[in-house]
N, C-alpha and C positions, 0 to 999 in steps of 0.2 A: 361371636359373643360367647363368653363363658357361660356354662350351665348355671342355673339358679341353685341356691342353697337349699338344704333341707335339714331338719333336725329329727333324729330318731327318738323313740320313746326312752325316757330316762329309766335306767334299770334300778329299781328300788331294792337294794341289798345292803343298805347302810348298816354299819356296825354301831351298836350303842356305845356311847362314851368315846367317840372318835376324838383324838387330840385336837386342840385348837389353840391359837395364840392367846386369846382372851377367854378364860373360862367364865368370867362374869363381867358384865359391863359395870356393875355397881362397885366392883373391887378395883376397877381401873385396868389399864393395859400397858405393860412395859414394852413399848415399841422402840426399836433402834431407829436412828435417823441418819442413814449413811449419806456421805458426800453432800454436805450442805453448801459447798462452794459452787455457785452458779453465776453465769454471766448476768450482769445488769441488763434489763430489757428482755431477758428470757423469763421463764417462770422464776420468780425471785427466790431468795433463800427460804428454805423450809423453816418456818417458825413454828416449831412443834408446840402444840397445846396439850396439856395433860388430859388424860381421859377424865370424863366428868365425875366429880365426887358424888357420893350418895345423895347429898342434899340438893344437887342440881338436876336430878332425874325427875322429870314430870311425865307420868304415864299418860298415854293417849288412849281413849276408848277402853277396850278390855285389857289393856296392858301389853298387847302384841308389839306395839311400838312405843317410843318415848322421845320426848325432847330432852336432849342432853347438852345443848349448846353447840357452838361452832365445831365443825368436824376437825379432828386433829390431823396434823401433817398435811394440811393444804398449803401449797406454796402461794406466794403473793404474785399475781400477774403484774408485770411492769411494762411500760411502753418502751419500744426500741428507741435508742438515742439516734440522732441524725448520723447516717453513715454506718451504723452498726449492722453487721451481718445477722440475719435471724437465726435462731437456734434450729436444729433439726428435730422436729417433733415426730415421735412414733407412737401410735396408739395400738395396743393389743387389747382385743375385746373378745368376749365369750358369749355366744348365743345360748339361751335356755339354761343359764348357769344354775346348777344344783349339785349337792354332794351325794353321791351314791357309793356303791361298793368299790369303785375304782379309786375313789378319793382324789380325783384330779383337781377339784376345786382347792382343797387344802394344800395339795402339792404345789400348784402354781402360785399360790399365795407366798409360799416359801421361796420359790424361784424369783418372784418379783422383788421380794425384800432383799435378797442376796445381790440383786443387780440394779438397785436404785431405780426401780420401776413401780409405777402404779398403773392400774388397769381399769377397764369398765366391764362389769358383770351384768349382762342383760338377763334378768331373772324372768322365767316363765311363771306367771301367776298361779297356774294349776299345780306347780310344784310345791305350793304352800297350802293346797287344798286336798284333804284326804279323800280317797275314792268313795268312802261311805257318805260323803257330803257332796258328791259330784253334781247332784241336781241343783245345787246353788248356782252353778254356772249356766248362764243363758247365752250361748254364743249367737252372734248374728247369723241369720239364715240357716241355723241348725237347731235340732231339738235340744232341750235342756239336758245337761249331763254328758254332752258329746265332746270329745277331744281327740284329735289325731295323735297326740303324744301321751295320752293317758293322764293319770293323776298320781299322787304320792300316798304315803302312809305316815302315821305319826312319827315313827323312828326316822324316816327319811326327811320329814319336815323339821324335826328337831335338829338333825345334823346339818341340814341346809341353813337353818336359822343361825346355827353356831358359826358357820363360815361367813354368812352375810354380816354378822355382828363383827367378827374379827376383821373382815376385809374393809368395812367402813371405818373402823377405828384406826386402820393403817393408812387411810387416805384414799382408798379406792372408791370408785363410783358404783352405785347400784341403779342400773337402768331397767328397762323392761323389754322382753321379747313377747309380750302380751300373753295369751292363754292357750287356746286350742290348736294353734299352728295349722290353720286351714289354708291350703294352697290350691291352685288350679281353677277350673271353670265351674266346679260344682259347689258354689257357696264359698269359694276362697276369698281371702282378704282383698284380692284385686277387684272384687265386685262390691265391696262394702261402701256404703254411703258415709258421709261425714258424721251423721248422727249415730250410725252403727259403730264407727270407730270410737266415738265418744263413750258409747256403752261398753265396748271392749276395754278401753283404758280405765274407766271407773271400776270395772270388775277386777282388773289386774291389781289395782290399788286396794280394793276391798279385801281380797284374799290375803294380802300382806298385813292389812290392818286387823284382821280377825283370826289369824292362824292359831292363836292360843285357845280361843273359844271353839273353833272347829275341830281341834285335836284333843282338847281336854288337858293340854299341858299348861295348866294354870300357874305352876310354880317356876316355869322356865323364865329365864331372863328375857326382857324385851329386846327388840331391835332398837339400836340407839339413835334412831332418826325418825322424823316425821315424813312418811313416804310421800305425802301430798306435796311437800316442799323439796324433798330429795330428788324426786323423779322429774328430770328435765330433758330426757332424750331416749331414743329407742332405735331398734332395727326391726323392720317388719319381717314376718315369715316369708321365706323364699324371695325376699327383696321385691315383693308384690304390693300393690295398693298404696304406693308412696304418695301420690297426689292428694287423695282424699284424707289420708292419714295426716299429712303435713298441715292441711287446712284445719283439721280437728285439733291437732297438737298446738298450733299457733294460738287458737282460741283458748286453750287450756293452760297456756303459759309455758309450754316446752321451749327449749332453747336451740335444739339441734335435732337433725335426723341423719341416720347413716344407712339408708335403705336403697340408695341409688348405686349406679356404676359409673365411674369416671376415670379419666387419666390422672397421672400424678401432677395435679395442678393445685394452686392455692385455692382454698374454698371461698365461696360467695354465699350470700343469703338467698333463700328461696322461700316464698310464702312467709317471710318474717323469721325463718329459722336458719341457722347455719347448716348448709348442705355439706355434711362431712361424709360423702359417699364412699363406698368401697372402691378400691382402685385396681387398675390393671398394671401388672408388672411384667418384665421380660420373663418368658417361660423357657428356662434352660433346655437346650436340645430341640427347640422348635422355633419356627419363624414368626409365630404369633404370640400375643400376650395372654396372660392368665389372671383371673381375678384372685386377689390375695386372700383366699379363704381355703381352709383345709378341704371342705366338701368339694369345691370345684377342682382341686387337684385330684381328688379321688375319682371324680367323674371322668376326667381326661386320662387317668392312668389305668384304672381298673374297671372302667365302664359303669361305674356307679355301685358295683358290688363292694361291700365292706370287708370281704374276705378274699382278696385277689391272690394272684400267684405268689406264694411265699418266696420264690426265688428272685422276684423283682422288687420286693418290699424295701430292701435297703436302698436300692437305686431311687425308688419313688420318694423316700424320705429325704435323701440327699438332694434330689431334684427340687423339691419344695423349698428346702432350706436355701439352696443356691439361688433360686428364683427370688425369694423374699430379700435376700441380701443384695442381689443385683438391683432390685427396686430401691433398696435403701441407698446403695452407692450412687445410683442415678440421681436421687434427690439430694443427698448429702454433698456431692461434688457439683451439683447443678443448681436448680432453682430453689432448693430447700423447702419444697412443698411438704406438708405433713404426710407421713406414710400411714395408711390405715390398713390394719390387718385383722381379719375376723376368724374365729375358731369355734369349735365345739368341744366339750369335755367327752371325747369318745376315743376308743382304742381301735379305730378303723385300720385295716391292713396291718394288724399287729402293733399298733401304736406308733407307727413311723411319723405320723403328722405331729403328734405331741412331741416327739424327739426333735423334729424340725423346728417347731416353734420355740422350744427351750433353747436349742442351739442358736437360733436367731436372736433371742433375748440376750443371751450371754455375749454374743458377738457385737451387737449394736448399742445396747443400753449403757455401756460404760465408756463409750468413745467421747472425746471432747466435743462440747457444744451440742450434745444429743440429750433430749429430754423424752423419756418414755413415760407418757402421761395418760390420764383418762380423757375421755371426750369432754367431760365437764371442764377439766383444767385447760384443755385446748380452747374451748369456747370462751373461758375466762380471759385467756391471753388474746384471742382475736378481738374480744370486746374492748380490751384495754388499748388497742392500737389506733393510731391516726388512720381514719378511713382512706386518706390519700395514699398512705404508705401501703395499705392492703390492696388498693386498686393497682398500684405499680407492681406489687408481687403477683397479683392475679394475671398480669399481662405477660409474665415469663413463660416461655414454652417448656414442655416436658424435658427435664434434664439439662436445661440451658441456664447457666449462671449469667449474671449481667456481663455484657461485653467488656466494659471498662472497670469491672470490679464492684464490690458491694459498697465501698466507701463513697464512690462517685454516684452509684445508682440510688442510694438512699440518703444522699446528702441533703441538708436543709435547703441549700441553694445549689445551682449548677456549679460543679467543680471548675476551676480555671483551666483553660485549654493549655496543654503542654507546649513548651517552646517549639516553635517551628511547625506547629500543626497547620494543616491546610486550611486556608481561609482566615487565618489570624495574623495579626501584625507581629512581626518578629520582635521579641523582647529586647529592650536596650540593655547593653552590657555596661 
């Protein structure tokens, strides 16, 4: 089994005035809308809505967030037609998303836009809480003000808010990676009760709802969404504690979880949520499979050290890229199961994993019938489908396309037997 993930402390070296696509929500956002031609039954054509005008902004609470209407650039999910091949979904997601001195958040927003992709950013709530106010955080089974990934400062929070604002206006999803990132047996998330998970979720929301008050950045633009409604899914720290988290999340109205480990199969529901687990893909150069996440490649390549042998780094990056693309090809040419890929905004081993992710995005997201989407968009599409069709898809094995083709497999009624097929009456001429 692949090693579990971890997140290192966010380096808070943000530069004031970092460039962003949308300088202000109130002024709107001039987003491009590439490649609107999409298959019916996939995520439908992107019907771009303009950014909310000034009069449509309704501040929430202290003005850290605001209601601005329907999210722009969200495609319409449509049901597959009988016999139609499903699109190949690919989800790129980021744990603990925040903007620091590396500016990887802003960089990958640009990469996504250039390659017709939207993504999911799992924000760590403590990245919206300044260290001076750390005692506002009461982590389950730990003392107030404790966090294994630290906290942020006002500049870092402002820069992160700028990226969250722009990302949402571009159609990306803002999920949560919770707060203190506690793993293991000493009060880690795997030991938390349902009620403790509810407390952690509420605190993650509260730090987003009150970042302006906690930082004193009263004149900053709000985040353009109501986080209580926006937040519909998550990934737990180190992929631990999934069972009790899912029970809590279902009660709180979440729609999906991506904290498990699975093969490349079509998702099913668990505890009332879509189980969009992390996936195992072919590990190039090995006989076993690897979890499709940068940290797990790191563990298996450099033993967990983030600064491994410089002479091997180029190979390691190529190995991750080729493994992710191998997983993509297996699904694309096979059962078309959505491919789930997880990452961190880190420059481990000289940044080779960031290069691998970018090369994968460029390779797969522009192919025919491919949809690089957020988890929310994938859940929308799954909810729009005929349950009987999803049940048939879930029965396909890893990498196995329907034996007699998609048209027959997903036909409204059984396709007629070909002439001369065994067990059928020969057709009259």
